C-alpha positions in Angstrom: -10.8 71.0 2.6 -7.4 69.8 3.9 -8.3 67.1 5.5 -11.0 65.6 2.8 -7.9 65.8 0.7 -6.0 64.1 3.1 -8.2 61.2 3.2 -8.3 61.0 -0.7 -4.3 61.1 -1.0 -3.9 58.1 1.2 -5.8 55.6 -0.7 -4.0 57.0 -3.9 -0.9 56.4 -2.4 -1.6 52.8 -1.2 -2.8 52.2 -4.6 0.4 53.4 -5.9 2.7 51.2 -3.6 0.1 48.3 -4.4 0.9 48.9 -8.2 4.5 49.8 -7.7 5.4 46.4 -5.8 3.3 44.2 -8.4 5.6 45.7 -11.1 8.4 45.2 -9.1 8.0 41.5 -8.7 7.4 41.5 -12.2 10.6 42.7 -13.3 12.6 40.4 -11.0 10.9 37.5 -12.5 11.9 38.7 -15.7 15.3 39.9 -14.8 16.1 36.7 -12.8 14.8 34.0 -15.3 18.3 33.1 -16.7 20.3 33.0 -13.0 16.8 31.1 -11.8 16.6 28.6 -14.6 20.6 27.7 -14.3 19.7 27.2 -10.6 16.6 25.3 -11.3 18.3 22.7 -13.7 21.5 22.4 -10.9 19.1 22.0 -8.1 17.0 19.5 -9.9 20.1 17.1 -10.3 20.6 17.5 -7.1 17.1 16.2 -6.2 17.6 13.4 -8.7 20.4 12.1 -6.8 18.2 12.5 -3.3 15.6 10.2 -5.0 18.2 7.6 -6.1 19.6 7.4 -2.6 15.9 7.4 -1.1 15.1 4.7 -3.2 18.3 2.6 -3.0 17.4 2.6 0.7 14.0 1.2 0.5 15.3 -1.3 -2.0 17.9 -2.4 1.3 15.3 -2.3 3.8 11.9 -3.4 2.3 11.2 -6.8 2.7 8.2 -9.4 4.1 8.1 -7.3 7.3 8.9 -3.8 6.5 7.2 -1.3 3.9 7.8 1.9 2.7 6.6 4.8 5.2 3.5 7.2 4.1 5.9 10.1 4.7 8.5 8.5 2.1 5.9 7.3 -0.5 4.4 10.9 -0.2 7.6 12.6 -1.1 8.6 10.1 -3.9 5.0 10.6 -5.5 5.7 14.8 -5.6 9.4 13.9 -7.0 7.9 12.0 -9.7 5.0 14.5 -10.6 7.6 17.4 -10.6 10.0 15.3 -13.0 7.1 14.8 -15.4 6.5 18.7 -15.3 10.1 19.8 -15.5 11.5 19.4 -19.0 8.5 21.6 -20.1 8.9 24.3 -17.9 12.8 24.1 -18.6 12.1 24.1 -22.1 9.6 27.3 -22.1 12.1 28.8 -19.9 15.1 28.5 -22.0 12.8 30.2 -25.2 11.9 33.2 -23.1 15.7 33.7 -22.2 16.2 33.3 -26.1 13.9 36.1 -27.0 15.6 38.3 -24.3 19.0 38.0 -25.7 17.2 38.8 -29.2 16.0 42.5 -27.6 12.9 43.9 -27.6 10.1 43.3 -25.7 6.5 43.7 -26.7 3.5 43.6 -24.2 2.8 40.1 -25.0 6.5 38.9 -24.7 6.6 40.6 -21.8 3.5 39.3 -20.1 4.5 35.6 -21.2 8.5 36.0 -19.9 6.8 37.1 -16.2 4.6 34.4 -16.3 7.3 32.1 -17.2 9.9 33.6 -14.5 7.1 33.2 -11.7 6.9 29.6 -12.6 10.4 28.8 -12.6 11.1 30.7 -9.4 8.0 28.9 -7.7 9.5 25.5 -9.1 12.9 26.2 -7.5 11.6 26.8 -4.5 9.5 23.5 -4.4 13.0 21.8 -5.9 14.8 23.1 -2.6 11.7 22.0 -0.3 11.9 18.6 -1.5 15.5 18.2 -1.4 15.4 19.5 2.4 12.9 16.8 3.2 14.5 14.3 1.8 16.5 13.8 5.1 14.3 11.1 6.7 15.2 9.3 9.7 13.5 5.9 8.2 12.4 5.0 5.3 10.5 1.8 6.0 7.8 1.0 8.7 6.2 -2.3 10.3 3.9 -3.8 7.4 0.2 -4.4 9.2 0.0 -7.9 9.9 -3.2 -10.1 10.2 -3.5 -12.1 13.3 -4.7 -15.1 12.1 -3.7 -16.7 8.6 -6.6 -18.4 7.2 -6.1 -21.8 6.5 -7.6 -24.2 3.3 -9.9 -26.8 5.4 -10.3 -28.9 2.6 -13.3 -31.5 2.7 -15.6 -31.5 5.8 -15.5 -35.1 7.5 -18.5 -34.1 9.9 -15.9 -32.7 12.8 -18.2 -30.2 13.7 -18.8 -31.8 17.0 -15.1 -32.5 17.5 -14.5 -28.7 16.9 -17.1 -27.4 19.3 -15.7 -29.7 21.7 -12.0 -28.2 21.5 -13.5 -24.9 21.1 -14.9 -25.1 24.4 -11.7 -26.2 26.1 -9.7 -23.0 24.4 -12.9 -20.8 26.0 -11.8 -22.4 29.5 -9.5 -19.8 31.4 -8.5 -22.9 33.3 -6.9 -24.8 30.3 -3.6 -24.1 29.1 -2.6 -26.7 26.9 -5.1 -28.8 24.5 -3.9 -31.7 22.9 -5.3 -33.8 19.5 -4.3 -37.1 18.8 -5.5 -40.0 16.7 -4.3 -42.5 14.0 -3.3 -40.7 10.8 -6.4 -39.6 8.4 -8.5 -39.4 11.2 -8.8 -35.5 10.6 -6.3 -34.1 13.4 -4.9 -31.2 11.0 -8.4 -30.5 9.8 -9.7 -29.9 13.2 -6.6 -27.6 13.8 -7.4 -25.5 10.5 -10.8 -25.0 11.8 -9.9 -23.9 15.0 -7.4 -21.5 13.2 -10.1 -20.2 10.8 -12.5 -19.9 13.9 -10.5 -17.0 15.1 -10.8 -15.1 12.2 -14.4 -14.7 13.3 -13.2 -13.1 16.8 -12.8 -9.2 16.0 -11.8 -8.5 19.4 -8.8 -10.8 19.7 -5.3 -9.3 20.0 -3.3 -12.3 20.1 -1.5 -13.8 17.2 -2.5 -17.2 16.0 0.9 -19.0 15.1 1.1 -22.1 13.0 4.2 -24.5 13.0 4.6 -27.5 11.2 6.9 -30.1 13.6 7.7 -33.3 12.0 8.8 -36.1 14.4 12.4 -35.5 14.0 12.2 -31.9 15.0 13.8 -30.3 18.3 13.4 -27.2 20.0 15.8 -25.4 17.9 14.4 -26.2 14.7 11.1 -24.9 15.8 12.1 -21.7 17.0 14.4 -20.7 13.9 10.9 -21.9 12.0 9.6 -18.9 9.7 5.9 -18.1 11.2 
């Protein structure tokens, strides 16, 4: 009988502890709502300043060669979503604090107060995590670059045979330099554009194609500094 009673009492005691912990947590949410709300407003201002700092770094470091890292992009998106909800959360919290100041606590009011208090507490933790995560070592990364930029070919002047000839030389591993010469207007540049674009068809190529325009008066220094 004693063993049976003990087996019956233990589950009741465990259930009582669960119920007490739940009530205690709810009471904490209600009791701490005012303090948590003040902390939330303060921490949110800190988060906004962190966001401004990150965006300022991006403005300085982003350019044609560098873009925002995925980590920074995700962080900014999280901050943006939180900012959209923040005004409503704070407003609701202030309404519940005002109800407490007026005294009384009906069952419905206590449940709502607990829900709002829990929401404020969880949001405060989220803001703190975002502030901690804002310490980025780097905010930009290399942009993915195409190995070949397609060139407009213009009118085809029947240069396919010449293109095939040039391409055979390109595929010959013993050839290091190929020169294309001729009078103006015979299609030298068009052939080069076709060669350039043909590299787009080679998916296994890992070498970039660099297109540089050199005039008669150019020198090595001007070629080296040309934006490619």
